[in-house]
MARVEXGU-296371 format. One record per atom (N, C-alpha, C): residue in three letters; y, z, x negated. Coordinates in steps of 0.05 Angstrom, whole numbers, padded with zeros to 5 digits, always signed. Atoms other than C-alpha are relative to their C-alpha. Layout:
ALAYZX...
//
This chain:
MET-00025+00000-00016MET-00386-00237+00367MET+00024-00006-00017ILE-00024+00007+00014ILE-00321-00268+00345ILE+00021+00022+00006GLN-00018-00023-00003GLN-00271-00212+00332GLN+00029-00008-00004LEU-00029+00006+00001LEU-00197-00221+00347LEU+00014+00018-00021GLY-00015-00016+00019GLY-00151-00198+00291GLY-00015+00008-00025GLN+00017-00007+00023GLN-00207-00194+00240GLN-00008-00025-00016ILE+00012+00021+00015ILE-00237-00236+00185ILE-00029-00004+00010ASN+00027+00006-00010ASN-00299-00270+00213ASN-00014-00020-00018SER+00016+00019+00016SER-00354-00305+00174SER-00015-00018+00020LEU+00011+00018-00021LEU-00371-00366+00217LEU-00010-00026-00013LYS+00013+00025+00010LYS-00413-00429+00208LYS+00015-00025+00011ALA-00013+00026-00007ALA-00380-00498+00208ALA-00020-00017+00014GLN+00020+00014-00015GLN-00417-00533+00264GLN+00005-00030+00003LYS-00006+00028-00002LYS-00380-00598+00275LYS+00030-00005-00006GLN-00028+00007+00007GLN-00316-00634+00254GLN+00010-00023+00018THR-00013+00021-00017THR-00269-00674+00299THR+00028-00004-00010GLU-00028+00005+00007GLU-00198-00701+00296GLU+00016+00026+00003LYS-00015-00025-00005LYS-00174-00633+00323LYS-00004+00020-00023GLY+00006-00019+00021GLY-00208-00595+00267GLY-00030+00005-00002VAL+00029-00007+00004VAL-00273-00558+00253VAL-00007+00021+00021TYR+00009-00020-00019TYR-00311-00521+00307TYR-00020+00018-00015LEU+00015-00020+00013LEU-00340-00456+00281LEU-00016+00016+00020VAL+00016-00016-00019VAL-00395-00414+00313VAL-00010+00026-00014ASP+00012-00024+00011ASP-00421-00343+00304ASP-00030-00001+00005SER+00029-00001-00002SER-00494-00321+00307SER-00009-00003+00029GLN+00007+00003-00028GLN-00492-00323+00384GLN+00011-00027+00011ASN-00011+00026-00007ASN-00462-00394+00383ASN+00026+00001+00016ASN-00027-00001-00010ASN-00394-00369+00407ASN+00017-00018-00017GLU-00014+00021+00015GLU-00345-00424+00387GLU+00030+00006-00002VAL-00029-00001+00003VAL-00275-00425+00359VAL+00009-00023-00017LEU-00010+00023+00014LEU-00232-00482+00333LEU+00016+00009-00025LEU-00016-00002+00024LEU-00206-00484+00262LEU+00016-00025-00002PRO-00016+00025-00001PRO-00148-00534+00270PRO+00002-00013-00027ALA+00000+00015+00025ALA-00144-00588+00218ALA+00022+00009-00019ASP-00022-00008+00018ASP-00076-00563+00192ASP-00003+00029-00009SER+00004-00028+00009SER-00104-00492+00183SER-00023+00002-00020VAL+00022+00000+00020VAL-00160-00513+00135VAL+00012+00001-00028GLN-00011-00003+00027GLN-00141-00487+00066GLN-00022+00001-00021VAL+00022-00003+00019VAL-00211-00488+00033VAL-00018-00024+00003ASP+00021+00020-00001ASP-00265-00539+00016ASP-00024+00011+00014PHE+00024-00009-00014PHE-00327-00535+00060PHE-00017-00024+00006SER+00018+00021-00010SER-00386-00574+00085SER-00012+00010+00026LEU+00012-00009-00025LEU-00419-00573+00153LEU-00024+00017-00005ASN+00021-00020+00002ASN-00467-00515+00164ASN+00005+00022-00021SER-00007-00021+00019SER-00432-00475+00109SER+00015+00022+00015VAL-00013-00023-00012VAL-00402-00407+00125VAL+00028+00002-00011ILE-00028-00002+00008ILE-00326-00400+00124ILE+00011+00026+00010ASP-00014-00024-00009ASP-00285-00336+00126ASP+00026-00007+00012VAL-00024+00008-00014VAL-00230-00343+00177VAL+00012+00025+00015PHE-00013-00020-00016PHE-00179-00299+00212PHE+00004-00013+00028VAL+00000+00010-00027VAL-00181-00306+00288VAL+00023+00013+00016TYR-00023-00009-00016TYR-00120-00301+00334TYR+00002-00018+00025LYS-00005+00017-00023LYS-00094-00331+00399LYS+00025-00017-00004ASN-00023+00017+00003ASN-00047-00391+00399ASN+00018+00003+00025SER-00019-00003-00022SER+00011-00401+00448SER-00012-00008+00027ASP+00014+00007-00025ASP-00038-00430+00499ASP-00022+00020+00007GLU+00020-00021-00004GLU-00079-00365+00497GLU-00028-00007-00007GLU+00027+00008+00009GLU-00137-00400+00463GLU-00006+00013-00027LEU+00008-00011+00026LEU-00176-00368+00406LEU+00000-00023-00020VAL+00000+00020+00022VAL-00163-00406+00341VAL-00004+00016-00026ALA+00005-00012+00026ALA-00181-00393+00269ALA+00018-00013-00022THR-00015+00010+00023THR-00145-00401+00203THR-00013+00011-00026THR+00010-00010+00026THR-00167-00396+00130THR+00023+00012-00016LYS-00023-00014+00013LYS-00097-00371+00113LYS-00005+00030+00001THR+00004-00029+00002THR-00097-00298+00092THR+00023+00015+00014PRO-00021-00015-00013PRO-00058-00254+00141PRO+00009+00024-00017LYS-00010-00023+00015LYS-00015-00197+00114LYS-00011+00027+00010LEU+00014-00024-00010LEU-00053-00146+00157LEU-00021-00008+00020LEU+00021+00004-00019LEU-00115-00141+00199LEU+00003+00021+00023LEU-00001-00018-00024LEU-00129-00105+00265LEU+00000+00030-00009ASN-00003-00029+00005ASN-00108-00031+00263ASN+00009+00007-00029GLN-00011-00005+00026GLN-00077-00039+00194GLN+00030+00000+00001PHE-00029+00000+00003PHE-00005-00028+00171PHE+00009-00017-00023ALA-00011+00015+00022ALA+00038-00073+00128ALA+00030-00004+00004ALA-00029+00006-00002ALA+00111-00088+00112ALA+00003-00030+00006LEU-00003+00028-00008LEU+00129-00152+00149LEU+00030-00006+00003GLU-00028+00009-00003GLU+00193-00192+00149GLU+00006-00008+00029ALA-00008+00007-00027ALA+00229-00197+00216ALA+00011-00028-00001LYS-00009+00027-00001LYS+00238-00270+00233LYS+00023-00004+00021SER-00020+00003-00021SER+00278-00264+00298SER-00001+00024+00019LYS-00002-00022-00019LYS+00301-00213+00349LYS+00009-00012+00027VAL-00007+00009-00027VAL+00302-00227+00424VAL+00002+00024+00018SER-00004-00023-00018SER+00317-00184+00485SER-00025+00015+00006PHE+00025-00013-00008PHE+00244-00170+00499PHE-00018+00008-00024GLY+00015-00008+00024GLY+00222-00156+00427GLY+00009-00014-00025ALA-00006+00013+00026ALA+00219-00185+00357ALA-00025-00014-00010PHE+00022+00015+00012PHE+00177-00234+00317PHE+00000+00004-00030PHE+00003-00006+00028PHE+00150-00219+00248PHE-00019-00020-00014ASP+00017+00017+00016ASP+00119-00262+00193ASP-00024+00015-00009MET+00025-00013+00008MET+00046-00242+00186MET-00017-00017-00018GLY+00013+00016+00020GLY+00027-00297+00137GLY-00017-00023+00011ILE+00015+00022-00012ILE-00005-00346+00186ILE+00020-00017+00016ASP-00018+00018-00014ASP+00022-00403+00229ASP+00015+00013+00024LYS-00012-00013-00023LYS+00037-00357+00288LYS+00012+00026-00008ASP-00013-00025+00005ASP+00088-00301+00282ASP-00011+00022+00018LEU+00009-00024-00015LEU+00069-00231+00305LEU+00022+00010+00018PHE-00019-00010-00019PHE+00104-00208+00368PHE-00002+00031+00002VAL-00002-00029-00004VAL+00127-00135+00373VAL+00017+00004+00025PRO-00015-00004-00025PRO+00147-00117+00445PRO+00023+00020-00004GLU-00023-00018+00002GLU+00214-00082+00455GLU-00008+00029+00003ALA+00009-00028-00004ALA+00177-00020+00479ALA-00013+00012-00024GLU+00013-00009+00024GLU+00143-00016+00411GLU+00018+00000-00024ILE-00020+00000+00022ILE+00207-00019+00370ILE+00015+00027+00000VAL-00013-00027+00001VAL+00237+00047+00346VAL+00027-00001-00015GLU-00026+00002+00014GLU+00297+00022+00305GLU+00011-00028+00003LYS-00013+00026-00002LYS+00346-00035+00303LYS-00014-00020-00019ILE+00013+00021+00016ILE+00312-00099+00278ILE+00020-00021-00008THR-00018+00020+00012THR+00351-00144+00232THR-00017-00022-00013PRO+00016+00022+00013PRO+00321-00213+00216PRO+00005-00001-00030GLY-00002+00001+00029GLY+00307-00219+00142GLY-00007+00026-00013GLU+00007-00026+00011GLU+00293-00145+00133GLU-00030+00005+00005PHE+00028-00007-00002PHE+00224-00114+00124PHE-00004+00026+00014TYR+00007-00024-00015TYR+00192-00063+00170TYR-00030+00004-00001VAL+00029-00005-00001VAL+00124-00029+00170VAL-00009-00004+00029VAL+00010+00006-00026VAL+00084-00055+00229VAL-00030+00004+00001LYS+00029-00002-00004LYS+00015-00039+00256LYS-00009-00022+00019LEU+00012+00021-00017LEU-00029-00094+00286LEU-00020+00013+00020TYR+00018-00011-00020TYR-00064-00077+00351TYR-00005-00022+00022ILE+00005+00018-00022ILE-00093-00112+00413ILE+00012+00012+00025ASP-00012-00009-00025ASP-00052-00106+00476ASP-00022-00001+00022GLU+00022-00002-00019GLU-00101-00081+00529GLU+00005-00017+00026LYS-00006+00014-00024LYS-00064-00115+00586LYS-00003-00030-00003THR+00000+00029+00004THR-00060-00185+00556THR-00023-00009-00018ASN+00021+00006+00019ASN-00117-00181+00505ASN+00010-00019-00022ARG-00012+00016+00022ARG-00070-00211+00453ARG+00007+00019-00023LEU-00010-00016+00023LEU-00051-00188+00384LEU+00029+00006+00003ALA-00028-00008-00001ALA+00014-00150+00381ALA+00005+00021-00022GLY-00007-00019+00021GLY+00051-00104+00334GLY+00016+00023+00011THR-00016-00022-00007THR+00084-00037+00337THR+00013+00012-00025THR-00013-00014+00022THR+00135-00002+00293THR+00000+00030+00005LYS+00003-00028-00006LYS+00118+00065+00325LYS-00022+00012-00018ILE+00020-00007+00020ILE+00083+00088+00262ILE-00011+00028+00004LYS+00009-00028-00002LYS+00080+00163+00272LYS-00020+00004+00022SER+00018-00003-00023SER+00047+00158+00340SER-00026-00016-00004SER+00024+00016+00005SER-00004+00109+00311SER-00019+00013-00020LEU+00016-00013+00020LEU-00031+00158+00259LEU-00016+00023+00012PHE+00017-00022-00010PHE-00087+00209+00267PHE+00015+00026-00003LYS-00013-00026+00000LYS-00061+00278+00285LYS-00019+00024+00003ASP+00018-00021-00007ASP-00122+00318+00305ASP-00018+00009-00023PHE+00017-00008+00022PHE-00159+00320+00239PHE+00010-00014-00026CYS-00006+00013+00026CYS-00152+00303+00165CYS-00023+00008-00019ASP+00023-00006+00016ASP-00212+00298+00119ASP+00006-00002-00030LEU-00008+00002+00028LEU-00173+00295+00054LEU-00001+00027-00014GLU+00001-00025+00016GLU-00179+00346-00003GLU+00022+00000-00021VAL-00021-00003+00021VAL-00128+00373-00052VAL-00010-00013-00025GLY+00007+00014+00025GLY-00127+00330-00114GLY-00011-00028+00004GLU+00012+00026-00006GLU-00157+00269-00079GLU+00020-00023-00004LYS-00017+00024+00005LYS-00130+00201-00099LYS+00000-00016+00027VAL-00003+00013-00026VAL-00103+00163-00038VAL+00019-00024-00003SER-00020+00021-00002SER-00064+00101-00019SER+00023+00010+00018ALA-00023-00009-00015ALA+00006+00112+00008ALA+00020-00023+00004VAL-00018+00021-00007VAL+00052+00063+00044VAL+00025+00012+00013PRO-00025-00011-00011PRO+00125+00086+00054PRO+00009-00015+00025PHE-00011+00014-00024PHE+00154+00072+00123PHE+00026+00012+00010GLU-00024-00012-00010GLU+00213+00119+00132GLU+00010+00021-00020GLU-00012-00020+00018GLU+00261+00162+00092GLU+00016+00020+00017ASN-00016-00020-00014ASN+00292+00227+00114ASN+00014+00018-00021GLU-00016-00016+00019GLU+00334+00283+00082GLU-00017+00012-00022ILE+00015-00014+00020ILE+00277+00316+00045ILE-00020-00018-00015GLY+00020+00016+00013GLY+00231+00259+00028GLY-00005-00027+00013ILE+00007+00026-00009ILE+00196+00194+00043ILE-00026+00002+00016ASN+00024-00001-00016ASN+00146+00190+00100ASN-00018-00024-00006VAL+00018+00021+00008VAL+00084+00150+00083VAL-00025+00001+00018ILE+00026+00003-00013ILE+00019+00125+00114ILE-00021+00005-00021VAL+00020-00007+00020VAL-00039+00157+00077VAL-00027-00012+00008ASN+00026+00012-00005ASN-00104+00117+00072ASN-00002-00014+00027ASN-00001+00016-00025ASN-00082+00075+00132ASN-00007+00017+00024SER+00009-00018-00022SER-00095+00137+00176SER+00017+00024+00005PHE-00013-00026-00003PHE-00054+00199+00164PHE+00030-00001-00008ALA-00028-00003+00007ALA+00019+00220+00160ALA+00003+00017-00025GLY-00005-00015+00024GLY+00043+00242+00092GLY+00029-00001-00009ILE-00028+00000+00010ILE+00107+00257+00053ILE+00000+00003-00030LEU-00007-00003+00028LEU+00132+00248-00017LEU+00028+00013-00001TYR-00026-00014+00001TYR+00188+00298-00032TYR+00019-00013-00020LYS-00020+00015+00017LYS+00252+00267-00061LYS+00003+00013-00027ASN-00004-00013+00026ASN+00258+00319-00116ASN-00024-00004-00019GLU+00023+00005+00017GLU+00190+00296-00143GLU-00004-00030-00004VAL+00002+00029+00002VAL+00203+00221-00140VAL+00021-00010-00019PHE-00020+00008+00020PHE+00236+00189-00201PHE+00000-00030-00005LYS-00001+00029+00002LYS+00229+00115-00188LYS+00007-00011+00027PRO-00006+00013-00026PRO+00254+00067-00134PRO-00025-00005+00016ILE+00023+00005-00018ILE+00208+00063-00074ILE+00011-00015+00024ARG-00008+00016-00023ARG+00214+00011-00019ARG-00019+00003+00023VAL+00017+00001-00024VAL+00188+00008+00052VAL-00022-00021-00005GLY+00022+00018+00002GLY+00119-00023+00050GLY-00014-00002-00027ASP+00012+00000+00027ASP+00104-00011-00024ASP-00029+00011+00003ASN+00027-00010+00001ASN+00030+00000-00038ASN-00002+00019-00024LEU-00001-00020+00021LEU+00029+00065-00077LEU-00027+00014-00003THR+00022-00018+00005THR-00025+00108-00108THR+00011+00028-00002ALA-00010-00028+00000ALA-00015+00183-00096ALA-00023+00019+00000TYR+00020-00021+00001TYR-00051+00249-00099TYR+00007+00022+00020VAL-00004-00021-00021VAL-00060+00302-00045VAL+00007+00027-00013LYS-00008-00027+00010LYS-00022+00366-00061LYS-00007+00022+00020LYS+00006-00020-00021LYS-00032+00401+00006LYS-00005-00014+00026VAL+00004+00009-00028VAL-00060+00388+00075VAL+00010+00023+00018ARG-00013-00021-00016ARG-00016+00427+00123ARG-00014+00005+00026ASP+00014-00008-00025ASP-00036+00462+00187ASP+00002-00021+00022ASP-00003+00021-00020ASP-00009+00404+00227ASP-00013-00026-00008ASN+00015+00023+00011ASN-00054+00356+00187ASN+00017-00021-00013ARG-00016+00017+00016ARG+00004+00324+00153ARG-00005+00006-00030VAL+00009-00002+00028VAL-00005+00313+00078VAL+00024-00001-00019ASP-00020+00000+00022ASP+00041+00332+00020ASP-00013-00015-00024LEU+00011+00017+00021LEU+00033+00282-00036LEU+00016+00002-00026SER-00014+00003+00025SER+00050+00272-00109SER-00008-00027-00012LEU+00006+00026+00013LEU+00055+00206-00147LEU-00015+00004-00026ASN+00013-00006+00026ASN+00026+00241-00208ASN-00024+00019+00005ARG+00021-00020-00001ARG-00040+00276-00218ARG+00010+00027-00010PHE-00009-00026+00008PHE-00033+00350-00228PHE-00024+00018-00007GLY+00021-00018+00009GLY-00072+00408-00256GLY-00011-00009-00027TYR+00011+00005+00026TYR-00117+00405-00316TYR-00007-00030-00005ARG+00007+00028+00003ARG-00141+00333-00303ARG+00025-00016-00007ALA-00025+00014+00006ALA-00069+00309-00303ALA+00009+00004-00028VAL-00008-00006+00027VAL-00054+00344-00368VAL-00018-00015-00020ASP+00018+00014+00018ASP-00116+00315-00401ASP+00007-00029-00002ASP-00007+00029+00000ASP-00098+00244-00380ASP+00025-00005-00015ASN-00027+00005+00011ASN-00026+00250-00402ASN+00002+00009-00029VAL+00001-00006+00029VAL-00041+00283-00469VAL-00009-00025-00015ASP+00009+00025+00013ASP-00079+00220-00487ASP+00022-00021+00002LYS-00021+00020-00003LYS-00023+00177-00459LYS+00023+00005-00019LEU-00022-00007+00018LEU+00031+00214-00498LEU-00007-00006-00029TYR+00008+00005+00027TYR-00009+00209-00562TYR+00000-00030-00006GLU+00000+00029+00004GLU-00018+00134-00552GLU+00029-00011-00002VAL-00028+00009+00001VAL+00057+00124-00539VAL+00012+00007-00027LEU-00010-00008+00026LEU+00074+00164-00602LEU-00011-00018-00022SER+00013+00017+00021SER+00025+00123-00643SER+00013-00028+00000ALA-00012+00027-00002ALA+00056+00058-00617ALA+00029-00001-00008THR-00028+00000+00008THR+00126+00081-00635THR+00003+00012-00028LYS+00000-00010+00028LYS+00109+00098-00708LYS+00002+00030-00001GLY+00002-00029+00001GLY+00097+00170-00690GLY+00024+00016+00010GLU-00024-00014-00008GLU+00166+00186-00662GLU+00009-00008+00028LEU-00010+00005-00027LEU+00197+00193-00594LEU+00024+00018+00005ASN-00024-00017-00003ASN+00268+00216-00579ASN+00002+00011+00029LEU+00000-00016-00024LEU+00249+00258-00519LEU-00007+00029-00007THR+00007-00028+00004THR+00247+00334-00516THR-00003+00014+00027ASP+00002-00014-00025ASP+00235+00388-00465ASP+00027+00005+00013LYS-00027-00001-00012LYS+00310+00385-00453LYS+00008-00026+00014SER-00007+00026-00012SER+00309+00312-00431SER-00002+00002+00030SER+00000-00001-00029SER+00321+00297-00358SER-00026-00010+00011PRO+00025+00009-00013PRO+00262+00288-00310PRO+00000-00030+00004GLU-00002+00029-00006GLU+00288+00218-00293GLU-00006-00016-00025GLU+00004+00014+00025GLU+00289+00196-00366GLU-00029+00001-00009ILE+00028-00003+00007ILE+00220+00224-00379ILE-00018-00018+00017TYR+00017+00016-00018TYR+00190+00190-00318TYR+00004-00030-00006GLU-00006+00028+00005GLU+00225+00124-00334GLU-00014-00010-00025ARG+00011+00009+00026ARG+00198+00122-00405ARG-00030+00005-00002LEU+00029-00008+00003LEU+00129+00155-00396LEU-00016-00001+00026GLY+00014+00001-00025GLY+00113+00152-00322GLY-00013+00027+00007MET+00012-00026-00006MET+00099+00227-00319MET+00023+00020+00007SER-00020-00020-00007SER+00136+00288-00291SER+00008+00016-00025LYS-00008-00017+00023LYS+00175+00334-00337LYS-00019+00023-00004LYS+00019-00023+00002LYS+00126+00391-00322LYS-00025-00009-00015ILE+00023+00010+00014ILE+00067+00349-00344ILE+00006-00008-00029PHE-00009+00007+00027PHE+00106+00323-00404PHE+00000+00024-00019LYS-00002-00025+00016LYS+00119+00394-00428LYS-00028+00011-00006LYS+00027-00009+00004LYS+00046+00412-00419LYS-00015-00017-00021ALA+00013+00019+00019ALA+00024+00350-00458ALA+00010+00006-00028ILE-00012-00007+00026ILE+00072+00368-00515ILE-00014+00025-00010GLY+00013-00025+00008GLY+00043+00438-00516GLY-00028-00003-00009ALA+00028+00005+00008ALA-00028+00412-00519ALA-00002-00013-00027LEU+00001+00014+00026LEU-00014+00366-00577LEU+00010+00019-00023TYR-00011-00019+00020TYR+00026+00421-00613TYR-00022+00020-00008LYS+00021-00020+00006LYS-00032+00470-00607LYS-00022-00013-00017GLN+00020+00014+00016GLN-00078+00417-00637GLN+00011-00008-00028LYS-00013+00006+00026LYS-00029+00411-00696LYS+00002-00030-00005LEU-00003+00029+00002LEU-00019+00338-00681LEU+00029-00008+00003LEU-00027+00007-00007LEU+00054+00341-00662LEU+00020+00021-00010GLN-00022-00018+00007GLN+00119+00371-00687GLN+00025-00007+00016MET-00023+00003-00017MET+00184+00382-00650MET+00025+00005-00015SER-00026-00005+00011SER+00257+00378-00668SER+00020+00000+00022SER-00021+00000-00021SER+00323+00382-00631SER+00005-00027+00011THR-00006+00028-00009THR+00325+00306-00624THR-00024-00014+00011GLY+00023+00014-00010GLY+00254+00289-00607GLY-00026+00013-00009ILE+00026-00009+00009ILE+00180+00296-00621ILE-00013-00021-00017SER+00013+00019+00017SER+00136+00263-00673SER-00028+00010-00008LEU+00027-00007+00010LEU+00064+00261-00696LEU+00002+00010-00029ILE+00001-00010+00028ILE+00049+00300-00759ILE-00010-00023-00017GLU+00003+00024+00016GLU+00048+00249-00815GLU-00029-00008-00005ASP+00028+00007+00006ASP-00027+00253-00831ASP-00014-00012+00024ASN+00013+00011-00024ASN-00042+00234-00759ASN+00012-00026+00010CYS-00012+00025-00008CYS+00002+00173-00755CYS-00018-00023-00007ASP+00017+00023+00005ASP-00035+00107-00749ASP+00010-00015-00024GLY-00007+00017+00023GLY-00036+00066-00812GLY+00008+00016-00024GLU-00008-00015+00023GLU-00020+00123-00860GLU-00023+00017-00010
//
């Protein structure tokens, strides 16, 4: 069965002036227009294509890679705004339409917004929605504390940044724990800190606990070795400076310092930290 809004692996059956006719295992047919062919192929070979409907409501295929698939979220650029909705660039020849009823904020052409791709049940056409919160699972969450997850920011509020976790759940990154610029639609890696009673997820951009310390002890030692054994950071340095230079929180940085100090690999001063001379590379 040919699936709308998905990548389909179809066989090239015949070629005409219009393009290439592709079929699935049940001989259902779809046209790959000549101007949408971006790959080399031969007849009877299998081609991976994205299937959508054109302006004439006909199923068509493209070898171009869309920016999102059915039931996925992605940051898309708004191309135009009209009274009945908005059009977004989804990476193929046809823009994605988001009905006015599915828009939750003012749309400005040229700006990026997180959009979910779905099939409109009334028209059986692909459409988009910016109603992200209502599109996420609310009744359950199968994540565990410490688990590594994907996170896509879609909204900022007073206390943090709301994100889509694993393309399924609502999560938040708290502002006082974020030390780098984050944009709507960024593809982030995060770690589960807590799954709340309402199934929303508190996240951290850094690993935490013993595993985080172990990883960052090695990282700090490598950085010190690469800087001739010295680094002008201390436990008095700001969290922002520590994160900018090392990519770790101040709490983890202090634990990593302590671990290296206990191993007698590191010494501290009022201006910075350094490896003990016998442990410096090349000496």
